[in-house]
C-alpha positions, 0 to 999 in steps of 0.5 A, spaced: 249 885 687 242 881 687 240 876 682 235 881 680 240 886 678 244 882 675 239 879 670 237 887 669 244 888 667 244 882 663 238 884 659 240 891 658 247 889 655 243 884 650 239 890 648 245 894 647 248 889 643 242 888 639 241 895 637 248 896 635 248 889 631 241 892 628 245 899 626 251 895 623 246 891 618 242 898 616 248 901 615 251 896 611 244 895 607 244 903 606 251 903 603 250 897 599 244 900 596 248 907 595 253 902 591 247 900 586 246 908 584 251 911 579 255 917 583 255 924 581 261 925 576 263 918 576 265 915 569 259 914 564 258 906 563 253 903 559 251 895 557 254 893 551 259 887 547 266 886 550 271 882 546 278 880 548 280 880 541 279 887 539 286 891 538 287 897 542 282 896 548 283 896 555 279 891 559 278 891 567 274 891 573 269 897 573 269 899 581 264 905 579 258 905 584 252 903 580 248 897 576 255 895 573 259 895 579 264 889 579 263 888 571 268 887 566 268 893 562 272 896 556 275 903 554 280 905 548 287 904 551 288 911 548 282 914 552 282 910 559 278 915 562 273 915 557 266 912 557 265 905 559 262 899 555 260 893 561 259 886 559 255 884 565 260 879 567 263 880 574 270 879 577 274 880 583 280 879 579 281 879 572 286 878 566 286 876 559 291 875 553 290 872 546 283 871 547 283 868 553 281 871 560 281 868 567 276 871 572 276 870 579 269 870 582 265 870 589 260 865 589 255 867 594 252 862 599 247 863 605 252 863 610 258 864 607 262 866 600 266 861 596 270 863 590 272 860 583 276 861 577 273 862 571 276 861 564 273 865 559 273 865 551 274 871 547 266 873 548 267 872 555 263 865 555 265 860 560 269 854 558 272 852 565 271 853 572 276 851 578 275 852 585 279 857 589 281 855 596 281 862 599 280 870 597 282 871 590 288 876 590 292 875 583 291 873 576 295 872 570 294 869 563 300 867 559 302 871 552 299 865 548 293 865 552 294 857 553 296 858 561 292 861 566 294 862 574 291 865 580 293 866 587 288 866 593 289 868 601 288 861 605 290 864 611 290 872 613 288 877 608 294 882 607 301 881 604 303 887 608 304 882 615 307 876 616 301 871 618 298 869 612 298 863 607 297 863 599 295 858 594 297 859 587 295 854 581 296 854 574 292 851 569 293 849 561 287 851 558 287 847 552 288 841 556 284 842 562 290 840 566 290 843 573 297 844 577 293 846 584 299 848 588 306 851 586 308 848 593 309 841 589 314 844 585 321 842 586 325 848 589 332 850 588 335 856 592 342 858 592 344 852 587 341 847 592 335 843 593 330 846 598 324 844 602 321 848 608 314 847 611 313 855 611 313 856 603 308 860 600 308 862 592 304 868 589 304 873 583 305 868 577 307 872 570 309 868 564 314 868 558 312 867 551 315 860 551 309 856 554 314 853 559 317 859 563 314 863 568 316 867 574 313 868 581 314 870 588 317 865 593 316 866 601 320 862 606 323 864 613 321 871 613 324 873 606 321 873 599 325 871 592 324 872 585 323 865 582 324 862 575 319 856 574 319 851 569 312 848 567 316 842 564 321 840 569 316 842 575 322 846 578 323 853 581 329 857 582 331 863 586 334 869 582 333 875 587 331 877 594 326 882 596 321 881 590 314 881 590 308 880 585 313 880 579 311 882 572 315 880 566 316 886 560 313 884 553 320 883 551 322 879 556 328 882 559 325 886 565 321 884 571 317 890 575 315 888 582 314 891 589 319 891 594 319 892 601 323 898 603 326 899 610 323 905 614 316 905 611 310 903 615 309 896 616 302 897 613 305 900 607 312 897 606 312 897 598 315 901 593 315 900 585 322 897 582 324 894 575 329 889 575 334 888 569 334 880 568 341 880 564 344 885 569 340 884 576 340 891 576 334 894 580 331 901 578 327 905 583 321 908 580 318 915 582 312 913 585 312 914 592 306 911 595 306 904 597 303 900 591 300 893 593 299 891 586 301 886 581 303 892 576 301 891 568 306 893 562 302 897 558 308 897 553 315 896 553 316 903 557 310 904 561 307 900 567 300 901 570 298 899 577 292 900 582 292 905 588 286 906 593 281 911 591 274 913 593 270 907 590 275 902 591 281 903 586 284 908 581 289 906 575 296 910 575 301 909 570 309 911 570 315 910 566 319 904 567 325 907 567 325 911 573 324 917 570 317 922 570 312 922 575 306 917 576 299 919 573 292 917 574 289 914 568 282 912 570 278 912 576 274 907 580 278 901 576 282 895 577 285 889 574 287 892 567 289 888 561 291 891 555 289 887 549 294 889 543 300 887 546 303 881 551 302 884 558 304 879 563 
């Protein structure tokens, strides 16, 4: 091939790549523009006041296409599919309890996004914010509203595989004291002190005593439910194969996702409930893989997200292994029920 032919081939390749890149940009722009317009048949969403202390409400991230997409939105907990009131505050992940909210946000830069955790008061006003070192994943507030926690991916972007790393932080919102990583805590595994370079934590859930929490610990290819102590800065392993735990309002059970042999490596989980007194596991009747930290709507019912047409939909299911899952809200994620201590 002559030099002239090689130059022609190279220029042709550059033209083709430029055309592909332009087409991708135009497609993304068109899709983003469509997301700004309300979809036909979607939920009704209007601007209004949103409070974190109004009893009987569900507050969540609205995923419906339109001008209020990604905003914190509220509906009556008794009518989760009803008309929505949007706050104007945007979050990627959210949770609230006792008038305190935690909102994980993207900060859009010229070249790339960064992330932060914003602490909100009962009127969604920012009281503090903290840098988050990766893509937001989980968020929780203690039942008293005194502590908030969040998890971010700092390497990899999915719990389904093994090549990922997380960072989990806890903050005392009254004092502003931040624990930037649970990896600094002392680990007691199987009754012995444990240290390893591959330790990861995620999915904090709090008890009512402002001291005890539960979380997932991963090391050497296994996951463990751990009980943490904020005073002694210690975590202790309790049970294996537990991810994204959620403590029941009465403090006796943990809802979680469990890896089940034989399932796809991209969708490996089923929902279970663990009795903390007997360490007895109960599989729930949801047969789809749930990659979420479930929320206790009350002592008998769990709410969780599954993929939907506009990102995610919310479902509920009995926590005792009976009944069937039921979709309660479309285009919604990260719910918090304000009239009880969902953990």
